[in-house]
C-alpha positions in Angstrom: 89.9 75.5 14.3 90.7 72.5 16.6 89.2 74.3 19.6 85.9 74.8 17.7 85.5 71.1 17.0 86.3 70.2 20.6 83.7 72.7 21.8 81.0 71.2 19.6 81.9 67.7 20.7 81.8 68.7 24.4 78.4 70.3 23.8 77.0 67.2 22.1 78.3 64.9 24.8 76.9 67.0 27.7 73.5 67.6 26.3 73.2 64.4 24.4 73.5 62.3 27.6 71.1 64.5 29.3 68.5 64.0 26.5 69.0 60.2 26.7 68.4 60.3 30.5 65.2 62.3 30.0 63.9 59.9 27.3 64.5 56.9 29.6 62.8 58.6 32.6 59.7 59.4 30.5 59.5 55.9 29.1 59.8 54.4 32.6 57.0 56.7 33.9 54.7 55.7 31.0 55.2 52.0 31.7 54.7 52.4 35.5 51.6 54.6 35.1 49.9 52.6 32.4 51.6 49.2 31.8 48.7 47.8 29.7 49.4 50.4 27.1 52.8 48.6 26.5 52.0 45.1 27.5 48.4 44.8 26.2 45.8 42.3 27.4 47.2 39.0 28.7 46.3 35.8 30.4 48.4 33.2 32.2 49.5 30.6 29.7 48.6 27.7 32.0 45.2 26.8 33.6 46.3 23.9 35.7 47.1 21.0 33.2 45.6 23.0 30.3 47.5 25.4 28.0 45.6 28.7 27.6 46.3 30.2 24.2 47.1 33.9 23.5 44.1 33.8 21.2 41.9 34.0 24.3 40.1 37.3 24.6 37.9 39.4 26.8 35.2 41.7 25.4 32.6 43.9 27.1 30.0 41.1 27.3 31.9 37.8 26.9 35.2 36.0 27.3 36.6 33.4 24.9 39.2 30.9 26.0 41.2 28.7 23.7 42.3 25.6 25.8 44.5 22.6 25.0 44.0 19.6 27.2 47.4 18.5 28.5 46.0 16.1 31.1 46.4 13.0 29.1 42.7 11.9 29.5 39.4 13.3 28.3 37.7 15.7 30.6 34.0 16.5 30.8 31.5 18.4 32.8 33.6 21.5 32.4 32.3 24.5 34.3 33.9 28.0 34.2 33.7 30.9 36.7 34.8 34.4 35.8 35.3 37.0 38.5 37.5 39.9 39.4 37.6 43.7 39.2 36.4 46.2 36.6 38.1 49.5 37.2 38.7 48.4 40.8 35.0 47.3 41.5 34.5 43.6 42.4 32.4 41.7 39.8 31.3 38.2 39.0 30.7 38.0 35.3 30.0 34.3 34.9 29.4 32.2 38.1 29.9 28.5 38.3 26.8 26.5 37.2 25.6 29.1 34.7 24.0 27.5 31.6 25.8 28.3 28.3 28.5 27.2 25.9 31.1 27.4 28.7 29.7 24.5 30.6 29.2 20.7 30.3 31.7 20.5 27.4 34.1 17.6 26.8 37.7 18.0 25.7 39.8 15.0 24.5 43.5 14.7 25.4 45.9 17.0 23.4 42.9 18.6 21.6 42.3 22.4 21.5 38.8 23.7 22.1 37.2 27.2 22.1 34.9 28.2 24.9 32.9 31.4 24.9 31.4 32.5 28.2 28.6 35.1 27.6 28.4 37.2 30.8 25.3 36.9 32.8 22.5 39.5 32.4 23.5 42.9 33.6 27.2 42.0 34.0 29.6 43.7 31.6 33.0 45.2 31.4 32.7 48.8 30.2 34.5 49.7 26.9 37.9 51.2 27.9 37.7 49.7 31.4 40.7 48.1 33.0 39.9 44.5 34.2 41.7 41.9 36.4 39.9 38.6 35.9 40.3 35.3 37.8 39.3 32.3 35.5 38.4 29.1 37.4 37.7 25.9 35.6 36.1 22.9 37.4 36.1 19.6 35.5 35.7 15.9 35.8 37.9 13.0 34.5 36.9 9.4 33.7 38.2 8.3 37.1 36.1 10.9 38.9 33.1 10.5 36.6 30.0 12.6 37.4 31.1 12.9 41.0 29.7 15.4 43.4 30.6 18.9 42.2 32.6 19.5 45.4 34.9 16.5 44.5 35.9 17.9 41.1 39.2 19.6 40.7 39.3 23.4 40.2 42.2 25.2 38.4 42.8 28.9 38.3 44.4 31.5 35.9 44.6 35.3 35.8 43.8 37.6 32.9 44.4 41.4 32.9 44.0 44.1 30.4 41.8 46.8 29.0 38.6 46.3 27.0 38.7 48.4 23.8 
């Protein structure tokens, strides 16, 4: 009777460990082949001196950013540029100096604001497409004023994910 219990335990130990190794290998392959399935859509949490909220989102025809001004002074003349890749193809969805709710906004210190950039005509991210977006924000501060555009600071962040 003792021998029978020992055989069963040896069987479970041998094949149980093999099963655990197979499950770990399959999980590693899934993560390597399609990390966005596990990680989801994400953006850097910092855009220069600004905090970029996890509530920021990218859809097929627009991107919404939730920013908190951590600069300590009001900023104005905000101007976004959104570019990157859509399934590996280079795109510019919203170039600098495009009219819309993304530009010429003001943000007081330690205040959070929502900015929606509707992509320019003909520029979209297909439903189900993988994107890699570079978000650039150009802005002015009171000490810079409405200086020449070339003199305004530009900060950059990255967003990656899959549009559903």
